N, C-alpha and C positions, 0 to 999 in steps of 0.2 A: 469101907469103900476105900479104894486106891486109884490116885490120878496116873495113869498108864501113858497118857500124851496130851498135849495140849497143841490147838491151833490158833494162829491169831488171825483176825480178820483179813489183813492184808495178803496172808499167804492162801486163805479159801477164795478170797476174790469177790465175795459178798459180805453183805453184813448179816450176819446169822441171827435167825428169830426164832427158829423152831428145828426140831429133830423128828425124824420117822425112819421107822425100821419095817420095811416090806421083804418078806421071805428072805430074813438074814442080812440084807442089805441096808445100809445106814445112808440116809439123805439129809444135807443140811439146807434148810430153805431161808429165804429172807431178801433184803432188798439188793436186787442185781440178780436173782436166777434161783437155782438149785442146784447143789452139787452133790454128787456120789461120791461119798468119802473114800471109798476103798480104791476108786479108779481115778478120782480127780475131775470127771467128766463133768462139765457144765450143763445145763439146760434152761431154756427160756431166758436167755441172757438179755438184760434190758436195765431200764431204772426204775422197775415197779417193783412192789412186794411180792412175792410168790408164799403161797401156804403150804401146808403139810401134804406129802406124798402119799398116796394110796396106790393098792394093785387093784386091777379091775380086770374084767374078760377082754377090754380092749386095750390093756397096755397099762403102764404107770402114769399116775395123772396128777396134778397140781392144781391148786386155783391162782388166779392172778385177776386181779381188777374185777371180781364178781364171776370169772368165768372159769369151766373146768377144762383144763388145757392138757392134751398128752404130751407127754415129755419127748419121746422119740421125734415128733415131727410139726409139734405146736398147732395141732389140730384143735380147735375148740369143738367139746364136746356135750357142753350144757352150761348150766349157770349155778354157781353156788360161791360162796365165800370161804367155806370151811369145810374140810371133809376128814373123815376117818375111820378106817375098817374097823368092822364089828367083828370081836373074837369070839362072843358068845355064843353057844350051839343054839341054832334056830333051825333044824333040819338040816337039808343038804345046800340051801341056799349060802351064797357068800353076801353079805350085806353090807351097806356102807351108809354110814350116818352123814348127814349133811346140814348145814347153815346157810341160809341164803338171807343175808343181812339186807334190810333198807332202813331208812332214816329212823324210823320210829318203832320199828318191829322187826321179827325174823321169823321165817319159816324154818322149822327145824324136824328133820324127818328121814325117813330112811330111803336106799334106793337097792335097787339087785345087782349083781356084777356087770351088768352091760348098761349101766346109768338110767335105767328107768326107775322114776319114783314110784313107790309104794305106799308110802304114806307121810303125811306132814301135818303139824299144828303150827299155829302162830302164838309165838311169845313176845310179849310187850316189852318194850326197851332192846338195847344192844346186848347179844350173847358175845361175852367177852371168852367164855370156855365152853369146849365141848368135849365131854367126856363118857367112855363107856365103861362101866364098873361092875363086875357082879351080875350081869345079866340085864343092866338097867341103864339108861342114856340119861346124860344129866347135862342140862343147860345152865350156865352160869351167867347171871345177868348183875348190873351194880343195885338192883331192887330185890334180888332174892334169886333163888334157884328152883327148877322144875325137875322133876325125874319122872321118867317112864318105864315100865317093863318092856324088852322088845321080844317081838313074835315075829315071825314070818310074814304074817299078814298086816302088821302095823305096830302101833304103840298102845299100851294098855297101863291101867293102873296110874294114871297121873297123880303126883302129889306135889304140892307147893311149899318150899321151906322158906319161912321169912326172916331174912337176913341182910342187912344192909351192907355194900362194900365187900361181898364175897369175890374171891378172883380164881380161887381153884379148889378143887376136892378130890381126895383119893382115900382109899380103904386102907386102915390099919388094922383090922380084927372083925370078927365076925359080928356084923350090925353095927360096925364102928367106923365112923369116916373121919378123917382130919380135913378141916376147911380153914384156909387161909385166905385174908383178904386187907382192905385198907385198915378194918377194924383191929386187926391183930390175928389170931389164932385160935381154935377151939377145936374141941372133938362134938361129934354129933351121934346121936343114937337114932336110927330111922324107925325103926319098929321096937313095940313094947317086949321086952325080955326079963329073965330073973335081974338084971342089974339095974332095971328101972323103967320108966315109961318111955314110948315112942316119941319121934319128934322132939327131943330134947337135945339142946347144946350145955355141955359140961367143961370142966378144965379148961375156962377161956382165960386167954392172955390178951389184953388189950395192949396197942400200939399207935401210937399218932401216925395216921395216915389221912389221904383224902384232905389236905390242908389248902384249902380252896380261899379262905380269908385269913389274912394275915395283919396282925397289929404289933409294933414292937416300940418299946419306950428308952430302948439303948441296953437295958440291963435283962429284961424279960421280953419274952415273944409269946404272943397268943394267937394261936392258929386253930381252924376247925372247919366243918361244914356241918350239913344237915346229921352227919353220923356222929356229931359231937365236937366238943372243943377242948382243947390241950393249952396248957401254960408251963414254959419251958424257961427256967432259972438259966440265965447264959452260963455254958460250961458246966451246969450242974444236973438236976433232975426234971424230968417231965412228968407231969400229973394231969389226968382230965381235969376239968374247969367246966363249971357251971356259969361263970360269967359269959354274958353276951357279947359279941365283938360289933361295936357300934358303928366304928369307922375302921378303914383297912390302908394300909401300905401296899399301893399296887407295885407290880413288878415296873424296874425303871427301863425304859429303852434308850436313854441317854446318859450318857456319863461325859464329865470333864474333868481336866488333870493337865498336868505339864505335857502330856501326849497331843493336847488339844481337845476335839471334840469325837466323842464314839459313840455311833447310832447304830441300833440294830436295822440292817436294811428292812424297808417297806414295813416299819413298825406303826401301829397307832396308839391309842391310848390304853387298848386292853391288849396285852401280851399274849392272851390265851388265845386269841382269834387268829393269830400269825400261824399260816400253814407253808410258807415258802421262805421263811428268815434263817437261810443257813449261811447268813454272812453278816458280819458286822464291819462298819466302814469307819475308819478314824482319819480324820482330816486335821491337820495342825501343821504349823512352821512350812506352809507353802506347799505340803506334800499331801498325798492321799493313799491311803492302805487299805485294801481288803481282806480282812481276817476270814477265812474258811472254817466251819465248824467241823468236828470229825463227821466221818459220813453217817449219813442218815440223821444227824441231829440238827435241832432247832437252837437258835439262841433265844433265851429267855428274859434274862434280866442283865444289868450292867451296875458295877459299881467302880467309884474310885477307892482303892485302899493303899493309903500313902501316896506315893506317886505312880501305883501301878493301875492298871486296868484288869477287873475281874470280870470274866464272862460266865455266866450261870448258863447251862445249856441241858439238853436231854441226857448227858451222860456225866455231868459233874459240873467242874470248874476248871477253868483256864486262866492261867495269870500271865498278862502280857506287860512287858516295860520297855519305853522309850530307851534306843540305843543308837545314839546319834540322830541320824534323819528317819529311821524306821522302828517299828516295832517288833521285838522278838520274845517268843512265848517262853518264859523262865521258870514256870512251874505249871502242874497240873493235879486236880486230884479227881479221881474217878468215884461217883456216887449214884446211888439209884436216884434218878430224877423222873420228871425235870426239875432243876434247880429253879425256883420262880421268885427267891428274894435272896440278897445279900445285904448285910449290915455291918458296916465296918465297925471295929472296935476302937474305942477313943484312942488307944495305945498306938493305933496304926500297924500293929504287928499281927494282924490277921482279920477275920470275919465270921459273924454268924451266918448260917445259911438256912434255908427252908427249902424242902424237897416236897412237890405235890404228894407223892406217894411213898415217900423214904424218911418221914421224921424232920427233926431238926438237929443241928450241931454247931460245931465251932472249928474253924481251920485256923491254926496258930503258924505263922511262918517262922521257920528255924534254918539259920545257916547251917550249911554241908557238914562245917565241922562239928556240929552237933549231933552228928549221925542220922539226921533226917531232914530233908527240905520243909516239910510240912507234917503237922500232925493233926489228925481227926477225932473229935470226940462228937458222939452220935447220942442221940436220946435213947435211954433203956426202955426196955419194955416193962408194964406194969400189969401185975397179977390182980 
């Protein structure tokens, strides 16, 4: 694979979250609307997230805030939170798969090209990924996966796969699927064949993910969830742990330093409940300054490292330093987030970090003359 061209978020004008190809046309969807990449034309501009684009008999459509909206004129044509064109051959009908998510469950089904519902089933939990692979529809949830055969009249042959923390699935060979998630990654055999029994995982690689409970003593970090616990020797290795986490180090919404007092705007005792904390307010030396997070990112935790303010957010860590009467950003590290804990090193030359979905690691501050501003060490995978 070769990179032909890259486009930054600023050039796109939206925060990209998904790609769609419809009749050879590439669309980028995300926070702020939908962009047709070859022409640069923007659709459904606004402040909300738009979903994948699909082709229908009534035009190109996307989803936004639970509604199916036509790109050309913004007309609301139905309700869904995710859509995908079905490529499987099911007669002459052009079918579309959909998810209509509610708080505790989702309706998963298929529509015809006019967006008329043909069949639907209820799936418990949040459907985080909808896939059509090899004539089957797959719904991925944090508690497992469900798959059905696609037919012109509906969905059949329902099979449930018990796996916690799955995020995505794709086919890598006959009857063989790759599954990735917060647990790590694995291969999966759906049906029994000459290589082994059906409904079987193999070639599994565990990784530290879904780190909801965190405890650190300065040298080690223990993190985990119902999917399992991990222990990380700072700057070293990360291994599965059977030790329970009795107490936790919650994310910090406040930090003090030479800069004064920094606070995540609107924060309470549980940072994970904040859904509008795009700013950090710094008050000190008779002045007040508001720091805006990267577009679409939430501030998650604060720490004072040396004399600097470190802000953990959905896209990594930003480092701010007091320069006279104002704060300047002097460094940034982009990591898979959200970054929910930052633990300063005793030497004040960096900090350990914990990402809810991206493992644990260390950021070390380095002068520019040493070839890099910062170096990042992350948790390795465990076979």
